[in-house]
C-alpha positions as CSV (number, residue, x, y, z in Angstrom):
1,M,-1.5,-30.1,-1.0
2,E,-5.2,-30.7,-2.7
3,N,-7.8,-28.6,-1.1
4,S,-10.0,-31.1,0.7
5,N,-12.5,-28.6,2.3
6,E,-15.7,-28.1,0.3
7,T,-15.4,-24.4,-0.3
8,N,-15.1,-23.2,-4.0
9,V,-13.2,-19.7,-3.2
10,R,-11.4,-18.6,-6.3
11,V,-9.8,-15.8,-7.9
12,S,-12.2,-15.3,-10.8
13,S,-10.6,-12.2,-12.3
14,T,-7.9,-9.4,-12.5
15,S,-7.2,-6.4,-14.3
16,F,-5.7,-2.8,-14.3
17,D,-7.6,0.3,-14.8
18,E,-5.2,2.8,-16.6
19,K,-7.5,5.8,-15.9
20,S,-7.7,5.5,-12.0
21,A,-4.1,3.8,-12.1
22,S,-6.1,1.0,-9.6
23,A,-5.8,-2.9,-9.8
24,H,-9.0,-4.9,-9.5
25,V,-9.3,-8.5,-8.2
26,K,-12.6,-10.4,-8.2
27,I,-12.8,-13.3,-5.6
28,E,-15.4,-16.1,-6.0
29,G,-17.2,-17.3,-3.3
30,Q,-17.3,-15.6,0.5
31,I,-14.9,-15.9,3.5
32,P,-16.7,-15.3,7.1
33,T,-14.5,-13.1,9.4
34,P,-16.6,-13.1,12.6
35,Y,-15.7,-11.4,15.8
36,E,-11.9,-10.4,16.0
37,C,-10.8,-12.5,13.0
38,D,-8.6,-10.6,10.6
39,D,-9.8,-10.9,7.0
40,P,-7.3,-13.0,5.1
41,V,-7.9,-11.2,1.7
42,V,-6.5,-8.2,3.3
43,E,-3.8,-9.8,5.3
44,L,-2.1,-11.5,2.6
45,F,-1.7,-8.2,0.9
46,R,0.4,-6.7,3.3
47,P,3.4,-9.1,2.9
48,I,3.0,-8.6,-0.8
49,R,2.7,-4.8,-0.8
50,Y,6.0,-5.1,1.8
51,Q,7.8,-6.3,-1.2
52,C,6.8,-3.9,-3.5
53,V,7.0,-0.8,-1.0
54,Q,10.3,0.8,-2.7
55,D,8.4,2.2,-5.5
56,V,4.8,2.6,-4.9
57,F,2.5,2.0,-1.9
58,F,-0.3,0.3,-2.1
59,T,-3.8,0.3,-0.3
60,I,-6.2,-2.1,-0.6
61,L,-10.0,-1.9,-0.2
62,V,-12.0,-5.1,0.0
63,K,-15.7,-5.2,-0.1
64,H,-17.4,-8.4,0.7
65,E,-20.6,-9.0,-1.3
66,A,-23.2,-11.9,-1.2
67,D,-21.4,-14.5,-3.5
68,E,-18.2,-12.8,-4.1
69,I,-15.4,-10.6,-2.4
70,K,-14.0,-7.4,-4.6
71,C,-10.6,-5.8,-4.3
72,T,-9.2,-2.5,-5.2
73,I,-5.7,-2.0,-5.0
74,L,-5.0,1.8,-5.2
75,P,-1.4,3.7,-5.2
76,S,-0.6,6.1,-2.9
77,N,1.1,9.2,-4.2
78,R,4.1,9.6,-1.4
79,R,6.4,11.0,-4.1
80,K,4.2,13.8,-5.2
81,R,4.1,12.5,-8.9
82,T,2.4,14.0,-11.9
83,P,-0.5,12.0,-12.5
84,E,1.2,10.6,-15.4
85,E,4.2,9.5,-13.2
86,L,1.9,7.7,-11.1
87,T,0.3,6.1,-13.8
88,E,3.6,4.9,-15.3
89,A,5.3,3.8,-11.5
90,T,1.9,1.9,-10.7
91,E,1.6,0.3,-13.5
92,K,4.9,-1.5,-13.6
93,S,4.5,-2.4,-9.6
94,I,1.2,-3.9,-10.6
95,N,1.9,-5.5,-13.8
96,G,5.6,-6.2,-13.6
97,D,8.4,-5.3,-15.7
98,G,9.0,-8.6,-18.0
99,E,12.0,-9.4,-15.6
100,N,9.7,-9.3,-12.3
101,E,6.5,-10.4,-11.5
102,G,3.9,-7.6,-10.1
103,V,1.7,-7.1,-7.3
104,L,-1.1,-8.5,-9.3
105,A,0.4,-11.6,-10.1
106,K,2.3,-12.2,-6.2
107,Y,-1.1,-11.2,-5.2
108,T,-3.4,-13.5,-7.2
109,E,-0.5,-16.3,-6.5
110,I,-0.9,-16.1,-3.0
111,L,-4.3,-16.4,-2.6
112,E,-4.8,-18.9,-4.9
113,K,-2.0,-20.9,-2.8
114,F,-4.0,-19.8,0.0
115,F,-7.6,-21.3,-1.2
116,R,-6.0,-24.1,-2.0
117,D,-3.8,-25.2,0.8
118,D,-5.1,-27.4,4.0
119,E,-3.0,-25.2,6.2
120,G,-4.6,-22.3,4.4
121,L,-8.4,-21.5,4.0
122,K,-9.2,-25.0,5.4
123,L,-7.6,-24.3,8.8
124,F,-9.0,-20.5,8.9
125,L,-12.3,-21.5,8.1
126,E,-12.0,-24.4,10.9
127,K,-11.2,-21.6,13.6
128,T,-14.0,-19.4,12.5
129,T,-16.4,-21.8,13.0
130,L,-15.1,-22.7,16.2
131,V,-15.2,-18.6,16.9
132,E,-19.1,-18.7,15.5
133,Q,-20.0,-21.8,18.1
134,A,-18.6,-20.5,21.0
135,E,-20.5,-19.1,23.9
136,S,-18.1,-16.8,25.8
137,N,-16.2,-13.9,24.6
138,V,-12.9,-15.0,26.0
139,K,-13.5,-18.3,23.9
140,K,-14.4,-16.3,20.7
141,S,-11.1,-14.1,21.4
142,Q,-9.2,-17.0,21.6
143,Y,-10.3,-18.7,18.4
144,S,-10.4,-15.6,16.7
145,E,-6.4,-15.3,17.7
146,E,-5.8,-19.1,16.4
147,A,-7.5,-17.9,12.9
148,N,-5.4,-15.0,12.5
149,E,-2.1,-17.0,13.5
150,A,-3.2,-19.6,10.7
151,I,-3.0,-16.6,8.1
152,K,0.2,-15.5,9.6
153,A,1.7,-19.2,9.9
154,F,0.6,-19.8,6.1
155,V,2.7,-16.6,5.2
156,R,5.9,-17.6,6.8
157,K,5.0,-21.4,5.1
158,N,5.4,-19.4,1.8
159,N,8.5,-18.0,2.5
160,L,6.9,-14.0,3.1
161,E,7.7,-11.8,5.5
162,M,4.4,-10.3,7.4
163,P,5.1,-6.6,8.2
164,S,4.8,-5.8,12.1
165,L,2.9,-2.8,12.5
166,K,4.3,-2.7,16.0
167,A,8.0,-2.8,14.4
168,R,7.2,-0.2,11.9
169,K,6.2,2.4,14.4
170,K,9.2,1.6,17.0
171,E,11.3,2.3,13.7
172,I,9.4,5.6,13.1
173,M,9.9,6.5,16.6
174,K,13.7,5.9,16.4
175,K,14.0,8.4,13.6
176,I,12.2,11.2,15.2
177,K,14.4,10.9,18.5
Protein backbone atom coordinates (compact mmCIF):
# COMPACT_ATOMS: atom_id res chain seq x y z
CA MET A 1 0.00 0.00 0.00
CA GLU A 2 1.17 3.46 -0.75
CA ASN A 3 1.54 5.87 2.14
CA SER A 4 -1.15 8.52 1.79
CA ASN A 5 -0.27 10.49 4.90
CA GLU A 6 1.73 13.69 4.70
CA THR A 7 4.72 12.66 6.81
CA ASN A 8 8.16 12.42 5.32
CA VAL A 9 9.63 9.94 7.77
CA ARG A 10 12.29 7.71 6.23
CA VAL A 11 15.54 5.94 6.99
CA SER A 12 18.24 8.31 5.77
CA SER A 13 21.38 6.29 6.59
CA THR A 14 22.77 3.16 8.21
CA SER A 15 26.30 2.25 9.22
CA PHE A 16 28.40 -0.17 11.24
CA ASP A 17 31.27 1.09 13.39
CA GLU A 18 33.88 -1.66 13.76
CA LYS A 19 35.73 0.15 16.53
CA SER A 20 32.72 0.21 18.88
CA ALA A 21 30.96 -2.83 17.35
CA SER A 22 27.82 -0.72 17.06
CA ALA A 23 25.39 -0.03 14.25
CA HIS A 24 23.72 3.29 13.58
CA VAL A 25 20.44 4.15 11.90
CA LYS A 26 19.35 7.71 11.16
CA ILE A 27 15.70 8.41 10.50
CA GLU A 28 14.71 11.65 8.85
CA GLY A 29 11.58 13.16 10.41
CA GLN A 30 9.95 12.73 13.77
CA ILE A 31 7.40 10.36 15.33
CA PRO A 32 5.50 11.62 18.38
CA THR A 33 5.05 9.30 21.35
CA PRO A 34 2.67 11.13 23.68
CA TYR A 35 1.42 9.95 27.07
CA GLU A 36 1.68 6.13 27.31
CA CYS A 37 2.44 5.47 23.64
CA ASP A 38 5.28 3.12 22.82
CA ASP A 39 8.01 4.32 20.50
CA PRO A 40 7.55 2.37 17.23
CA VAL A 41 11.26 2.80 16.44
CA VAL A 42 12.07 0.76 19.56
CA GLU A 43 9.13 -1.64 19.29
CA LEU A 44 9.91 -2.56 15.68
CA PHE A 45 13.45 -3.50 16.72
CA ARG A 46 12.24 -6.07 19.25
CA PRO A 47 11.02 -8.73 16.74
CA ILE A 48 14.17 -8.27 14.64
CA ARG A 49 16.38 -8.74 17.71
CA TYR A 50 14.29 -11.78 18.67
CA GLN A 51 15.05 -13.40 15.30
CA CYS A 52 18.79 -12.88 15.73
CA VAL A 53 19.27 -13.38 19.48
CA GLN A 54 20.90 -16.82 19.10
CA ASP A 55 24.32 -15.38 18.40
CA VAL A 56 24.41 -11.84 19.79
CA PHE A 57 21.88 -10.01 21.97
CA PHE A 58 21.41 -6.37 20.98
CA THR A 59 20.18 -3.29 22.78
CA ILE A 60 18.87 -0.24 20.95
CA LEU A 61 19.27 3.33 22.12
CA VAL A 62 17.00 5.88 20.47
CA LYS A 63 17.49 9.63 20.59
CA HIS A 64 14.76 11.90 19.21
CA GLU A 65 16.11 15.19 17.94
CA ALA A 66 14.29 18.11 16.31
CA ASP A 67 14.13 16.70 12.78
CA GLU A 68 15.67 13.24 13.04
CA ILE A 69 15.83 10.12 15.14
CA LYS A 70 19.23 8.54 15.86
CA CYS A 71 19.40 4.87 16.76
CA THR A 72 22.43 3.06 18.09
CA ILE A 73 22.39 -0.74 18.15
CA LEU A 74 24.83 -2.14 20.70
CA PRO A 75 25.86 -5.75 21.33
CA SER A 76 25.76 -7.29 24.77
CA ASN A 77 28.70 -9.50 25.65
CA ARG A 78 26.66 -12.16 27.43
CA ARG A 79 28.98 -14.93 26.26
CA LYS A 80 32.08 -13.23 27.65
CA ARG A 81 33.83 -13.04 24.28
CA THR A 82 37.09 -11.23 23.76
CA PRO A 83 36.67 -7.77 22.19
CA GLU A 84 37.83 -9.18 18.84
CA GLU A 85 35.41 -12.13 19.02
CA LEU A 86 32.54 -9.84 19.99
CA THR A 87 33.28 -7.44 17.13
CA GLU A 88 33.46 -10.32 14.64
CA ALA A 89 30.20 -11.93 15.84
CA THR A 90 28.47 -8.56 15.98
CA GLU A 91 29.55 -7.56 12.48
CA LYS A 92 28.30 -10.88 11.11
CA SER A 93 24.94 -10.49 12.91
CA ILE A 94 24.55 -6.83 11.93
CA ASN A 95 25.62 -7.13 8.28
CA GLY A 96 24.62 -10.72 7.51
CA ASP A 97 26.79 -13.48 6.19
CA GLY A 98 26.04 -13.53 2.47
CA GLU A 99 23.31 -16.15 2.81
CA ASN A 100 21.25 -14.37 5.48
CA GLU A 101 20.29 -10.74 5.85
CA GLY A 102 21.70 -9.08 8.92
CA VAL A 103 19.96 -7.20 11.70
CA LEU A 104 20.60 -3.83 10.04
CA ALA A 105 18.95 -4.78 6.73
CA LYS A 106 15.99 -6.46 8.45
CA TYR A 107 15.46 -3.53 10.80
CA THR A 108 15.70 -0.96 8.01
CA GLU A 109 13.24 -2.99 5.93
CA ILE A 110 10.59 -3.20 8.67
CA LEU A 111 10.99 0.51 9.47
CA GLU A 112 10.53 1.50 5.82
CA LYS A 113 7.49 -0.77 5.52
CA PHE A 114 6.02 0.80 8.66
CA PHE A 115 6.63 4.33 7.36
CA ARG A 116 4.88 3.57 4.03
CA ASP A 117 2.01 1.32 5.13
CA ASP A 118 -1.43 2.83 5.83
CA GLU A 119 -1.74 0.32 8.68
CA GLY A 120 1.67 1.35 10.02
CA LEU A 121 2.80 4.89 10.69
CA LYS A 122 -0.36 6.51 9.30
CA LEU A 123 -2.59 4.55 11.70
CA PHE A 124 -0.17 5.11 14.59
CA LEU A 125 -0.21 8.88 13.95
CA GLU A 126 -4.01 8.91 13.81
CA LYS A 127 -4.09 7.29 17.25
CA THR A 128 -1.44 9.58 18.74
CA THR A 129 -3.41 12.59 17.49
CA LEU A 130 -6.41 11.29 19.45
CA VAL A 131 -4.18 10.89 22.52
CA GLU A 132 -3.01 14.49 22.23
CA GLN A 133 -6.58 15.75 21.83
CA ALA A 134 -8.11 13.68 24.64
CA GLU A 135 -9.05 15.61 27.75
CA SER A 136 -9.14 12.80 30.29
CA ASN A 137 -6.39 10.41 31.31
CA VAL A 138 -8.81 7.51 30.82
CA LYS A 139 -9.27 8.46 27.15
CA LYS A 140 -5.53 9.15 26.75
CA SER A 141 -4.79 5.65 28.08
CA GLN A 142 -7.39 4.09 25.79
CA TYR A 143 -6.00 5.81 22.68
CA SER A 144 -2.42 5.08 23.75
CA GLU A 145 -3.30 1.39 23.99
CA GLU A 146 -4.84 1.58 20.50
CA ALA A 147 -1.66 3.21 19.16
CA ASN A 148 0.46 0.50 20.80
CA GLU A 149 -1.82 -2.19 19.38
CA ALA A 150 -1.37 -0.69 15.89
CA ILE A 151 2.37 -1.40 16.17
CA LYS A 152 1.76 -4.99 17.33
CA ALA A 153 -0.79 -5.60 14.55
CA PHE A 154 1.71 -4.29 11.99
CA VAL A 155 4.36 -6.69 13.32
CA ARG A 156 1.93 -9.63 13.04
CA LYS A 157 0.86 -8.52 9.55
CA ASN A 158 4.50 -8.76 8.49
CA ASN A 159 4.84 -12.30 9.85
CA LEU A 160 7.11 -11.31 12.70
CA GLU A 161 6.77 -12.31 16.33
CA MET A 162 6.66 -9.64 19.00
CA PRO A 163 8.46 -11.15 21.98
CA SER A 164 6.46 -11.01 25.17
CA LEU A 165 8.27 -9.83 28.28
CA LYS A 166 5.65 -11.51 30.48
CA ALA A 167 6.06 -14.86 28.70
CA ARG A 168 9.87 -14.56 28.91
CA LYS A 169 9.73 -13.89 32.67
CA LYS A 170 7.42 -16.87 33.12
CA GLU A 171 9.83 -19.08 31.14
CA ILE A 172 12.79 -17.89 33.25
CA MET A 173 10.89 -18.50 36.50
CA LYS A 174 10.11 -22.10 35.43
CA LYS A 175 13.83 -22.75 34.88
CA ILE A 176 14.72 -21.34 38.31
CA LYS A 177 12.24 -23.58 40.17
